[in-house]
SEGU-978325 format. One record per residue: residue in three letters; y, z, x of N, C-alpha, C in turn. Coordinates in steps of 0.02 Angstrom, whole numbers, plus 50000, padded with zeros to 5 digits. Last residue first. Layout:
N
 type n.north  n.up n.east ca.north ca.up ca.east c.north  c.up c.east
  ALA       Y     Z      X        Y     Z       X       Y     Z      X
...
//
This chain:
382
 type n.north  n.up n.east ca.north ca.up ca.east c.north  c.up c.east
  LYS   55633 54233  53877    55698 54200   53888   55717 54205  53962
  GLY   55524 54309  53859    55514 54237   53854   55578 54198  53867
  THR   55524 54442  53879    55559 54418   53819   55547 54343  53808
  TYR   55444 54580  53951    55443 54508   53940   55480 54491  53875
  TYR   55473 54702  54083    55460 54682   54014   55467 54606  54008
  ILE   55464 54844  54182    55457 54771   54181   55436 54749  54111
  ARG   55557 54976  54240    55520 54951   54182   55523 54874  54184
  TYR   55545 55093  54378    55568 55032   54346   55528 55017  54283
  VAL   55598 55240  54444    55544 55212   54403   55574 55152  54366
  ALA   55644 55297  54610    55657 55268   54544   55592 55251  54509
  ASN   55669 55309  54749    55670 55367   54704   55683 55346  54632
  ALA   55651 55216  54844    55713 55211   54806   55720 55267  54754
  GLN   55526 55265  54885    55581 55259   54933   55648 55255  54897
  ASP   55437 55265  54782    55449 55329   54815   55502 55325  54870
  ASP   55433 55200  54629    55457 55181   54695   55476 55246  54731
  SER   55331 55143  54489    55366 55194   54528   55382 55169  54598
  LEU   55343 55052  54344    55325 55047   54415   55365 55098  54453
  LEU   55283 55012  54182    55324 55054   54225   55297 55049  54296
  LEU   55279 54873  54073    55250 54909   54129   55303 54951  54164
  SER   55258 54851  53894    55295 54844   53957   55261 54886  54010
  GLY   55189 54885  53779    55162 54831   53821   55202 54817  53884
  ASP   55227 54994  53709    55254 54930   53686   55230 54871  53728
  PRO   55167 55102  53778    55139 55080   53714   55165 55012  53690
  LEU   55164 55055  53954    55192 55091   53897   55162 55064  53832
  GLN   55064 55072  54099    55082 55032   54040   55109 55077  53985
  GLU   55104 55094  54267    55083 55126   54205   55108 55085  54146
  VAL   55078 55098  54441    55091 55057   54382   55065 55095  54321
  ASP   55150 55152  54598    55101 55157   54543   55126 55118  54483
  VAL   55234 55101  54709    55179 55150   54716   55128 55145  54660
  PRO   55347 55002  54808    55310 55014   54746   55249 55059  54758
  ARG   55484 55042  54893    55412 55038   54906   55374 55053  54841
  GLY   55643 54974  54952    55600 55008   54904   55527 54997  54920
  TRP   55706 54906  55048    55746 54956   55014   55706 54995  54962
  ALA   55664 54850  55208    55639 54863   55140   55682 54918  55109
  THR   55696 54715  55318    55709 54783   55297   55686 54790  55224
  ASP   55684 54584  55358    55627 54629   55370   55644 54702  55358
  ASP   55781 54501  55313    55791 54529   55380   55738 54581  55397
  ALA   55742 54473  55183    55731 54421   55234   55740 54448  55305
  GLU   55666 54623  55113    55716 54571   55119   55704 54526  55179
  LEU   55567 54693  54994    55568 54675   55065   55614 54615  55073
  TRP   55590 54688  54859    55602 54752   54893   55602 54743  54969
  GLY   55550 54566  54813    55621 54576   54826   55637 54642  54857
  THR   55436 54528  54676    55454 54534   54747   55529 54545  54753
  ALA   55302 54526  54569    55371 54550   54576   55385 54561  54650
  PHE   55186 54447  54597    55215 54450   54530   55288 54473  54532
  ALA   55086 54347  54699    55143 54392   54696   55172 54389  54625
  GLU   54909 54343  54672    54974 54310   54673   55029 54363  54670
  LYS   54737 54317  54711    54795 54362   54708   54859 54321  54710
  GLY   54588 54261  54626    54640 54259   54676   54697 54307  54661
  LEU   54489 54282  54539    54513 54213   54543   54571 54206  54592
  SER   54349 54387  54552    54419 54376   54565   54434 54302  54571
  ASN   54235 54414  54419    54249 54383   54484   54323 54372  54493
  GLY   54197 54459  54295    54220 54508   54344   54230 54479  54413
  LYS   54170 54366  54201    54112 54395   54235   54132 54445  54289
  ASP   54290 54316  54159    54252 54357   54112   54191 54391  54143
  ASP   54394 54332  54308    54364 54296   54253   54323 54343  54209
  ILE   54556 54393  54360    54483 54395   54361   54456 54357  54301
  ARG   54699 54401  54464    54667 54373   54404   54591 54374  54412
  VAL   54811 54514  54515    54745 54488   54532   54713 54465  54468
  LEU   54975 54525  54564    54932 54513   54507   54867 54483  54533
  SER   55084 54648  54641    55040 54589   54641   55001 54585  54577
  LEU   55238 54698  54688    55189 54707   54636   55149 54642  54632
  GLN   55275 54745  54860    55281 54702   54801   55232 54726  54748
  TYR   55253 54775  54998    55317 54791   54965   55327 54748  54902
  GLY   55182 54660  55113    55172 54703   55055   55238 54713  55018
  ASN   55243 54675  55284    55216 54638   55227   55198 54687  55172
  LYS   55341 54661  55434    55319 54697   55375   55289 54649  55323
  LYS   55283 54624  55591    55325 54598   55536   55299 54627  55472
  THR   55199 54721  55651    55257 54694   55686   55307 54664  55637
  ARG   55151 54864  55553    55142 54793   55569   55206 54767  55602
  ASN   55158 54993  55508    55152 54983   55580   55140 54910  55599
  TRP   55166 54996  55371    55208 55044   55408   55207 55030  55483
  SER   55172 54886  55228    55147 54905   55294   55195 54954  55328
  GLY   55166 54932  55053    55194 54899   55111   55171 54928  55177
  HIS   55120 54959  54926    55169 55004   54955   55202 54974  55017
  GLU   55089 54863  54793    55080 54863   54865   55137 54903  54897
  ALA   55009 54885  54642    55070 54902   54679   55055 54904  54754
  VAL   54934 54767  54539    54924 54811   54597   54991 54822  54632
  PHE   54861 54723  54386    54923 54731   54424   54911 54783  54478
  ILE   54738 54618  54323    54751 54678   54362   54819 54674  54397
  GLN   54700 54573  54151    54711 54557   54221   54738 54619  54257
  ASN   54694 54587  54014    54637 54610   54054   54641 54588  54127
  LYS   54812 54460  53988    54767 54508   53958   54707 54523  54003
  TYR   54889 54359  54032    54891 54420   54071   54843 54473  54045
  ASN   54884 54258  53940    54846 54248   54003   54852 54307  54051
  SER   54969 54294  53836    54898 54308   53829   54859 54300  53894
  PRO   55123 54371  53896    55083 54314   53872   55008 54328  53877
  PHE   55158 54543  53851    55154 54489   53900   55114 54431  53869
  MET   55137 54630  53739    55203 54603   53754   55200 54542  53799
  LYS   55016 54689  53720    55028 54628   53682   55096 54597  53698
  GLY   54910 54764  53851    54962 54761   53801   54969 54693  53768
  THR   54827 54782  53957    54796 54778   53891   54846 54770  53834
  TYR   54798 54760  54125    54847 54750   54072   54812 54740  54006
  PHE   54741 54884  54234    54723 54827   54192   54774 54820  54136
  GLU   54823 54937  54380    54816 54945   54308   54792 54879  54277
  MET   54848 55038  54527    54827 54976   54495   54817 54989  54420
  GLY   54930 55105  54673    54913 55106   54602   54893 55038  54575
  LEU   54909 55028  54819    54902 55096   54792   54882 55092  54718
  PRO   54884 54936  54965    54881 54936   54892   54869 55007  54866
  ALA   54941 54901  55103    54936 54967   55072   54937 54964  54996
  VAL   54945 54794  55187    54991 54793   55131   54991 54859  55092
  HIS   54861 54774  55298    54913 54827   55302   54961 54828  55242
  PRO   54816 54610  55258    54815 54663   55308   54875 54710  55302
  GLY   54759 54580  55088    54802 54564   55145   54804 54623  55193
  MET   54665 54598  54991    54735 54604   54971   54783 54585  55026
  ARG   54521 54521  54936    54558 54544   54996   54632 54542  54980
  GLN   54423 54571  54803    54482 54532   54822   54511 54562  54886
  ALA   54306 54638  54806    54313 54588   54754   54372 54542  54770
  PRO   54231 54669  54966    54285 54677   54918   54285 54621  54866
  PRO   54050 54694  54974    54113 54665   54998   54168 54674  54946
  VAL   53944 54827  55002    53975 54788   54949   54041 54760  54975
  PHE   53828 54810  55142    53879 54844   55102   53910 54797  55050
  ASP   53745 54744  55226    53717 54803   55191   53766 54832  55140
  SER   53815 54650  55294    53776 54627   55237   53746 54684  55197
  CYS   53864 54711  55406    53909 54704   55348   53871 54683  55286
  PRO   53739 54824  55473    53771 54758   55467   53814 54754  55404
  HIS   53694 54943  55550    53741 54945   55493   53776 54877  55487
  GLN   53615 54922  55657    53587 54965   55605   53632 54967  55543
  ALA   53695 54849  55741    53639 54814   55709   53608 54856  55653
  ASP   53862 54911  55702    53806 54896   55747   53750 54864  55707
  GLY   54019 54989  55697    53979 54932   55675   53924 54917  55725
  PHE   54093 55086  55762    54039 55108   55717   53996 55050  55691
  LYS   54184 55020  55850    54147 55080   55871   54086 55093  55828
  PRO   54234 54904  55787    54218 54903   55859   54177 54962  55882
  ASP   54158 54862  55631    54203 54906   55667   54184 54907  55741
  PRO   54139 54694  55579    54108 54755   55604   54159 54798  55641
  ILE   54200 54613  55446    54222 54631   55513   54188 54697  55534
  ASP   54171 54583  55313    54141 54541   55365   54165 54557  55436
  GLY   54230 54669  55219    54168 54635   55202   54135 54597  55258
  GLN   54336 54741  55266    54350 54682   55226   54288 54640  55211
  HIS   54232 54817  55389    54296 54812   55356   54304 54743  55324
  CYS   54101 54934  55422    54122 54865   55412   54186 54864  55371
  PHE   54088 55071  55447    54047 55023   55484   54074 54952  55480
  PRO   54139 55182  55383    54180 55152   55436   54145 55095  55473
  PHE   54153 55070  55241    54187 55111   55291   54140 55167  55316
  GLY   54067 55006  55141    54072 54984   55210   54102 55031  55261
  PHE   54039 55043  55011    54088 54989   55021   54107 54978  55094
  HIS   53895 55073  54920    53930 55089   54982   53975 55029  54999
  GLN   53847 55140  54759    53862 55085   54804   53903 55109  54865
  GLY   53828 55240  54667    53793 55246   54730   53807 55189  54779
  GLU   53830 55148  54512    53844 55208   54552   53801 55209  54615
  LYS   53880 54978  54501    53831 55030   54489   53848 55089  54535
  THR   53993 54906  54520    53947 54881   54469   53890 54930  54455
  VAL   54158 54916  54563    54096 54955   54561   54053 54929  54504
  HIS   54260 54825  54664    54231 54825   54597   54163 54861  54600
  ASN   54417 54834  54755    54344 54838   54749   54321 54847  54677
  LEU   54531 54766  54859    54522 54784   54789   54447 54779  54777
  GLU   54590 54812  55025    54540 54788   54977   54554 54808  54905
  CYS   54666 54749  55176    54656 54801   55126   54616 54770  55069
  SER   54594 54665  55316    54628 54663   55252   54616 54728  55214
  PRO   54613 54731  55486    54578 54697   55432   54619 54697  55368
  SER   54727 54605  55544    54659 54627   55531   54655 54703  55529
  ASP   54849 54566  55593    54818 54526   55540   54747 54545  55523
  ASP   54891 54649  55696    54935 54637   55639   54899 54606  55580
  GLY   54754 54756  55752    54799 54699   55755   54840 54691  55692
  LEU   54688 54868  55725    54647 54811   55744   54689 54748  55744
  TRP   54761 54979  55680    54754 54966   55751   54698 54918  55769
  ASP   54688 55050  55529    54742 55028   55571   54717 55012  55641
  ARG   54588 55004  55384    54601 55042   55444   54659 55011  55483
  GLY   54646 54977  55213    54608 54961   55273   54630 55001  55333
  ASN   54636 55062  55061    54679 55045   55117   54638 55035  55181
  ASP   54585 55006  54905    54565 55041   54966   54608 55016  55023
  THR   54576 55019  54725    54607 54994   54787   54583 55035  54846
  PHE   54444 54987  54607    54487 55032   54645   54517 54996  54706
  TRP   54361 54987  54448    54392 54949   54502   54439 54996  54540
  LEU   54220 55016  54347    54273 55044   54388   54296 54995  54442
  GLU   54187 54949  54186    54169 54957   54256   54231 54976  54296
  LYS   54206 54920  54054    54213 54991   54074   54190 55002  54146
  THR   54213 54795  54000    54150 54815   54032   54148 54889  54050
  LEU   54346 54801  53943    54287 54779   53905   54222 54804  53935
  PRO   54441 54851  54033    54445 54869   53962   54383 54852  53922
  HIS   54388 54922  54184    54396 54861   54147   54394 54877  54072
  TRP   54479 55062  54245    54417 55036   54217   54431 54973  54177
  ASP   54557 55099  54404    54559 55091   54332   54492 55060  54310
  PHE   54649 55175  54541    54589 55145   54511   54598 55142  54435
  GLY   54717 55225  54697    54727 55194   54632   54662 55164  54606
  VAL   54697 55254  54827    54752 55289   54795   54768 55255  54728
  SER   54569 55274  54943    54588 55244   54880   54642 55286  54847
  ASN   54517 55254  55095    54572 55290   55063   54594 55253  55000
  ARG   54382 55211  55125    54425 55243   55174   54480 55284  55142
  VAL   54224 55225  55065    54293 55213   55041   54341 55249  55088
  GLY   54087 55250  55067    54115 55198   55110   54185 55177  55091
  LYS   54023 55273  54897    54037 55293   54966   54070 55235  55004
  VAL   54033 55336  54728    54024 55282   54777   54047 55307  54845
  ILE   54018 55470  54676    54001 55410   54637   53988 55350  54681
  VAL   53976 55635  54694    53996 55576   54731   53971 55514  54693
  GLU   54035 55766  54600    53981 55718   54604   54008 55655  54639
  PRO   54090 55930  54649    54104 55860   54632   54042 55816  54642
  ALA   54022 56079  54579    54031 56037   54638   54043 55964  54618
  GLY   54104 56107  54423    54058 56127   54475   54071 56084  54536
  PRO   54174 56141  54265    54182 56120   54335   54130 56151  54381
  HIS   54169 56098  54123    54118 56139   54157   54119 56124  54231
  ASP   54278 56023  54096    54259 56075   54048   54207 56123  54076
  VAL   54287 55930  54195    54339 55982   54194   54323 56037  54144
  ASP   54174 55870  54297    54178 55886   54227   54227 55944  54220
  ILE   54223 55753  54422    54208 55821   54401   54214 55826  54325
  ARG   54184 55632  54548    54206 55650   54480   54185 55722  54465
  THR   54240 55533  54691    54200 55586   54658   54223 55593  54585
  LEU   54226 55415  54814    54256 55430   54750   54211 55480  54715
  SER   54243 55442  54993    54207 55432   54931   54254 55434  54871
  CYS   54266 55502  55120    54259 55429   55113   54221 55411  55049
  TYR   54176 55659  55109    54230 55617   55134   54214 55543  55121
  ILE   54057 55714  55073    54107 55708   55020   54166 55665  55043
  PRO   53973 55731  55180    53967 55669   55141   54018 55662  55085
  ASN   54026 55782  55336    54025 55803   55266   54024 55740  55222
  GLU   54042 55711  55454    53976 55739   55438   53971 55757  55364
  PRO   54132 55556  55464    54129 55628   55452   54058 55650  55434
  LEU   54168 55445  55569    54109 55454   55528   54100 55529  55516
  CYS   54326 55354  55570    54279 55403   55597   54219 55406  55549
  VAL   54489 55302  55580    54421 55279   55572   54375 55329  55607
  ASN   54597 55392  55551    54604 55319   55544   54536 55288  55534
  CYS   54550 55534  55447    54561 55501   55511   54581 55428  55498
  PRO   54469 55583  55343    54517 55627   55376   54539 55600  55444
  ALA   54459 55472  55206    54436 55487   55274   54489 55530  55308
  GLY   54480 55545  55039    54490 55496   55092   54461 55519  55159
  VAL   54414 55558  54890    54419 55600   54950   54421 55552  55009
  PRO   54469 55540  54718    54449 55513   54784   54455 55565  54839
  VAL   54409 55582  54562    54450 55608   54617   54427 55577  54683
  TYR   54405 55580  54387    54385 55546   54449   54436 55563  54504
  LEU   54347 55679  54258    54403 55667   54303   54379 55638  54369
  LYS   54266 55615  54110    54267 55655   54171   54326 55634  54216
  GLY   54255 55532  54002    54290 55595   53993   54294 55639  54054
  ASP   54205 55408  54023    54156 55461   54010   54188 55529  54000
  PRO   54312 55331  54061    54287 55323   53993   54236 55376  53974
  GLY   54404 55450  54166    54366 55391   54153   54344 55386  54081
  PHE   54563 55506  54217    54505 55517   54176   54471 55451  54160
  ARG   54618 55514  54386    54620 55481   54321   54557 55498  54283
  ILE   54719 55536  54535    54667 55557   54488   54675 55521  54421
  TYR   54745 55526  54707    54759 55497   54643   54703 55518  54596
  LYS   54787 55642  54835    54738 55615   54789   54770 55585  54727
  TRP   54797 55670  55012    54829 55666   54946   54785 55625  54899
  GLY   54730 55655  55131    54708 55708   55086   54741 55706  55018
  HIS   54752 55575  55239    54722 55544   55180   54698 55596  55130
  HIS   54769 55722  55321    54760 55651   55335   54720 55620  55278
  GLU   54752 55855  55282    54810 55818   55258   54803 55742  55268
  ASP   54605 55937  55232    54637 55892   55279   54697 55857  55247
  THR   54529 56018  55149    54599 56036   55158   54637 55990  55206
  PRO   54412 55963  55021    54433 55973   55091   54508 55984  55097
  TYR   54400 56060  54867    54403 55996   54902   54426 56009  54975
  LYS   54398 56176  54791    54356 56174   54852   54352 56103  54882
  ASP   54449 56208  54665    54490 56218   54725   54451 56216  54790
  TYR   54476 56168  54496    54429 56165   54552   54471 56168  54616
  VAL   54569 56224  54406    54509 56190   54381   54456 56188  54435
  VAL   54680 56351  54377    54642 56317   54429   54578 56289  54400
  VAL   54823 56336  54280    54753 56357   54279   54716 56317  54333
  PRO   54993 56389  54294    54939 56341   54307   54871 56374  54304
  ALA   55090 56448  54157    55061 56460   54222   55003 56412  54233
  PRO   55189 56326  54066    55144 56383   54072   55121 56392  54144
  PRO   55364 56282  54069    55293 56266   54081   55251 56329  54088
  HIS   55486 56261  53982    55457 56325   54004   55382 56315  54015
  ALA   55517 56133  53951    55570 56173   53979   55545 56240  54006
  LEU   55395 56089  53898    55423 56056   53956   55477 56099  53990
  ASN   55303 56124  53798    55331 56176   53842   55362 56146  53905
  LYS   55237 56032  53729    55278 56076   53690   55314 56128  53733
  ALA   55162 55970  53827    55212 55930   53791   55260 55974  53751
  ILE   55068 56064  53874    55129 56050   53913   55182 56013  53873
  ASN   54951 56136  53852    55000 56128   53799   55068 56109  53826
  ASP   54928 56186  54025    54905 56178   53956   54964 56173  53907
  LEU   54910 56115  54175    54961 56149   54135   54945 56135  54062
  ARG   54789 56134  54307    54812 56104   54244   54865 56148  54212
  THR   54733 56079  54470    54756 56129   54423   54777 56094  54358
  ILE   54626 56052  54604    54650 56024   54541   54672 56083  54497
  ARG   54641 56052  54785    54626 56081   54720   54656 56041  54662
  SER   54679 56003  54907    54613 56034   54902   54596 56060  54833
  ILE   54801 55932  54881    54754 55910   54931   54684 55938  54919
  GLU   54819 55921  54701    54845 55935   54767   54791 55915  54818
  ALA   54835 55850  54548    54792 55850   54607   54833 55866  54669
  ILE   54846 55911  54385    54883 55896   54446   54836 55902  54505
  TYR   54845 55877  54213    54806 55894   54272   54843 55869  54334
  LEU   54907 55938  54065    54923 55897   54122   54884 55922  54182
  SER   54838 55939  53901    54846 55971   53966   54862 55920  54020
  GLY   54808 55874  53783    54867 55915   53785   54881 55949  53852
  ASN   54691 55800  53816    54690 55853   53765   54748 55902  53771
  ARG   54749 55752  53972    54692 55753   53927   54698 55813  53880
  TYR   54816 55662  54110    54828 55699   54048   54767 55694  54002
  ALA   54859 55674  54284    54819 55645   54230   54826 55691  54169
  VAL   54921 55641  54446    54931 55673   54381   54888 55636  54330
  GLY   54930 55662  54625    54898 55637   54565   54913 55676  54503
  ASN   54999 55726  54730    55006 55653   54721   54980 55629  54653
  PRO   55062 55853  54789    55036 55840   54722   55043 55767  54702
  MET   55066 55925  54922    55057 55853   54912   55027 55838  54843
  ASN   55060 56073  54863    55035 56042   54925   55017 55969  54912
  LEU   55212 56131  54782    55141 56113   54784   55124 56077  54849
  GLY   55342 56167  54750    55307 56204   54803   55234 56188  54808
  SER   55344 56152  54569    55371 56140   54636   55331 56182  54686
  ALA   55343 56083  54404    55311 56122   54458   55343 56104  54524
  LEU   55427 56020  54314    55371 56059   54289   55340 56104  54342
  LEU   55583 55978  54277    55544 55996   54336   55489 56044  54313
  PHE   55627 55848  54169    55607 55918   54176   55568 55926  54241
  LYS   55750 55744  54109    55703 55754   54165   55691 55829  54172
  GLU   55800 55632  53981    55787 55700   54005   55739 55699  54063
  ASP   55811 55497  53960    55869 55539   53946   55862 55609  53975
  ALA   55759 55346  54030    55744 55417   54022   55809 55456  54012
  VAL   55768 55201  53936    55797 55237   53992   55784 55312  53980
  ASN   55738 55136  53819    55698 55122   53879   55730 55148  53943
  ASP   55798 55180  53706    55833 55127   53742   55799 55109  53808
  GLY   55751 55285  53626    55718 55221   53623   55753 55164  53658
  ASN   55801 55412  53639    55834 55368   53591   55806 55297  53590
  ASN   55728 55485  53735    55736 55512   53668   55764 55463  53617
  ASP   55617 55478  53856    55666 55433   53826   55673 55453  53752
  ARG   55580 55592  53985    55574 55575   53914   55633 55532  53892
  LEU   55477 55652  54116    55534 55612   54095   55525 55592  54022
  ALA   55430 55784  54220    55419 55751   54155   55483 55715  54137
  TYR   55365 55806  54387    55418 55799   54337   55391 55772  54271
  VAL   55322 55903  54526    55297 55863   54470   55350 55864  54415
  ASN   55337 55915  54707    55360 55925   54638   55322 55882  54589
  GLY   55324 55894  54843    55289 55950   54813   55306 55963  54741
  LYS   55373 55791  54920    55420 55842   54897   55387 55901  54862
  ASP   55273 55698  54951    55307 55733   55006   55351 55791  54983
  ARG   55229 55659  54823    55182 55676   54876   55215 55720  54928
  THR   55249 55686  54647    55275 55669   54712   55220 55683  54763
  SER   55224 55620  54479    55209 55664   54536   55250 55644  54597
  VAL   55273 55619  54315    55283 55587   54380   55268 55638  54434
  PHE   55244 55578  54148    55234 55627   54200   55235 55591  54268
  LEU   55331 55534  54010    55307 55507   54073   55304 55564  54124
  ILE   55291 55555  53839    55318 55585   53901   55289 55548  53961
  GLY   55227 55522  53722    55298 55506   53729   55331 55532  53792
  ASP   55094 55558  53748    55133 55596   53698   55208 55585  53706
  ALA   55096 55497  53914    55058 55524   53858   55106 55562  53812
  TYR   55076 55420  54070    55114 55422   54008   55071 55447  53951
  CYS   55091 55447  54237    55045 55457   54183   55086 55465  54119
  LEU   55103 55397  54409    55130 55399   54341   55074 55410  54291
  SER   55137 55447  54579    55091 55429   54525   55123 55440  54457
  ARG   55295 55454  54635    55231 55426   54655   55188 55407  54594
  ALA   55458 55476  54692    55416 55461   54634   55352 55426  54655
  ASN   55553 55537  54777    55484 55527   54801   55436 55513  54743
  GLU   55657 55596  54650    55645 55594   54722   55570 55589  54738
  VAL   55730 55513  54545    55667 55548   54541   55639 55547  54612
  ASN   55845 55437  54531    55850 55504   54560   55788 55546  54546
  GLU   55815 55349  54375    55836 55354   54444   55835 55426  54466
  ALA   55713 55261  54259    55740 55325   54284   55759 55318  54357
  PHE   55705 55127  54220    55687 55179   54172   55715 55247  54193
  ILE   55790 54985  54247    55778 55051   54276   55764 55101  54221
  GLY   55709 54824  54228    55763 54872   54217   55745 54938  54250
  ILE   55669 54654  54237    55658 54722   54263   55720 54764  54249
  HIS   55580 54521  54151    55641 54556   54173   55623 54625  54198
  PHE   55512 54357  54121    55504 54428   54135   55570 54457  54163
  GLY   55538 54223  54110    55531 54261   54049   55523 54335  54058
  ALA   55454 54175  54258    55501 54158   54205   55486 54198  54141
  PRO   55411 54312  54369    55397 54248   54335   55447 54237  54278
  LEU   55540 54384  54475    55485 54390   54428   55470 54321  54399
  LYS   55625 54465  54605    55603 54401   54577   55540 54411  54536
  ILE   55764 54567  54622    55692 54565   54612   55673 54500  54577
  ILE   55898 54573  54624    55868 54527   54673   55792 54527  54668
  GLU   55934 54667  54533    55949 54598   54516   55919 54548  54566
  ILE   55918 54792  54583    55861 54763   54548   55873 54690  54529
  PRO   55978 54878  54688    55990 54807   54678   55933 54771  54643
  LEU   56043 55032  54635    55984 54996   54658   55991 54922  54641
  GLN   56145 55097  54577    56155 55079   54647   56094 55043  54675
  SER   56193 55045  54413    56145 55074   54459   56163 55053  54530
  SER   56267 54972  54328    56263 55044   54314   56216 55080  54362
  THR   56272 54844  54395    56328 54870   54357   56325 54945  54348
  ALA   56233 54799  54564    56212 54816   54496   56270 54850  54460
  ALA   56264 54667  54673    56285 54733   54649   56264 54743  54577
  ALA   56215 54578  54772    56184 54583   54707   56200 54651  54676
  ALA   56278 54591  54891    56295 54532   54852   56267 54535  54782
  ALA   56216 54703  54940    56287 54708   54921   56308 54649  54878
  ARG   56093 54651  54969    56099 54698   54913   56171 54706  54892
  ALA   56123 54570  55077    56092 54541   55018   56100 54587  54958
  PRO   56178 54661  55171    56220 54609   55141   56190 54579  55078
  SER   56114 54825  55120    56116 54768   55165   56160 54715  55134
  LYS   56183 54983  55080    56162 54917   55059   56166 54866  55116
  SER   56114 55147  55095    56165 55099   55113   56138 55029  55100
  PRO   56042 55227  54949    56040 55204   55018   56093 55152  55032
  GLY   56155 55320  54838    56094 55285   54855   56095 55264  54927
  PRO   56222 55475  54783    56229 55415   54825   56161 55385  54842
  THR   56177 55513  54613    56187 55534   54683   56190 55472  54725
  GLN   56228 55540  54444    56209 55496   54499   56221 55529  54566
  CYS   56174 55592  54288    56211 55611   54348   56185 55571  54407
  ALA   56088 55559  54190    56144 55513   54201   56183 55530  54263
  ALA   55997 55658  54176    55973 55596   54207   56030 55549  54223
  CYS   56015 55823  54205    56050 55766   54176   56031 55702  54212
  LEU   55872 55926  54180    55922 55896   54224   55954 55837  54188
  LEU   55797 56076  54148    55822 56015   54117   55880 55989  54158
  LEU   55660 56148  54213    55731 56139   54226   55753 56074  54196
  GLY   55535 56271  54221    55563 56212   54189   55637 56209  54202
  PHE   55420 56315  54350    55474 56329   54304   55499 56265  54274
  PHE   55329 56383  54474    55323 56342   54414   55378 56363  54366
  LEU   55302 56389  54635    55356 56405   54589   55351 56358  54530
  LEU   55190 56459  54747    55202 56408   54697   55255 56432  54650
  ARG   55179 56484  54920    55198 56512   54856   55215 56456  54809
  MET   55035 56447  55013    55104 56428   54996   55121 56454  54927
//
């Protein structure tokens, strides 16, 4: 596929027609936006605003050097957004790349933006100074599998300075021969070679982060389909040592043997159970440990998880930003809804949360690939 890398400064204030409004959304008309953020429910003292609109198919987020980098999955584009006057609304939008193969993941290191397509990682060097005229991409590694099924990748640099890259199952449920599937891998971008498999038994992770104190890796994982509306649960997992196996395809949610692959040779007790069951089909994607000072102290080092929402459940679920509280020993204390309202009472959804990113002031950004927006969640106590 031909790649077109160019910079294009777009007017963020220019509006395009939004989705048609349901009665609930029509009743909650926004003043300067066609998105009904006034119906989003948050804990007392929290508020939500729109950081950017008309960012088509906004997916993964990465904030660095005063710039928010935003990937897409279905549109093949990567953008840069910048708030120049400090009003928490993006004033500029640059198109950094187009024509890419599901560029779902973005990560930033030493002035370079790393972009994950299905089978390769590329980087744009010195990007902060060249938003309007991006440099030619440099290929970092291009030998990941080419399967589109769960082939889109979330990427992030770990505390060790290496780039972590998931490789999803090329199916709903199967046992691939190639051991790189169903795993989390990492590569040394300074000396790229074959990816190193860190953990196994991962069906499809599209979000992960490291505990701010222990530096242990936590990741979301999407459960398999077609075992009913209420089974199995999607997962939030906790890696305590490298080489752990989290069950797929033999066991789901820690205690459900797969009808085809679960057997006496692969009991659920052999695998690491989820730290927190997120619910069936909720599709947890991006996650972030909160380390800021804006939110009350009881949010410190707790986990925010974006639930993209179910696609094949009889009654939809997910479509929210969740909070998973953990104790000092890394044990989950349970999951609670933090921001809701994208899924309405008539079972229609006007938005789908994707990824979470913390800003330097302690507020949170949340992307939405259906409403084509990036929200900002902040706390005033009022």
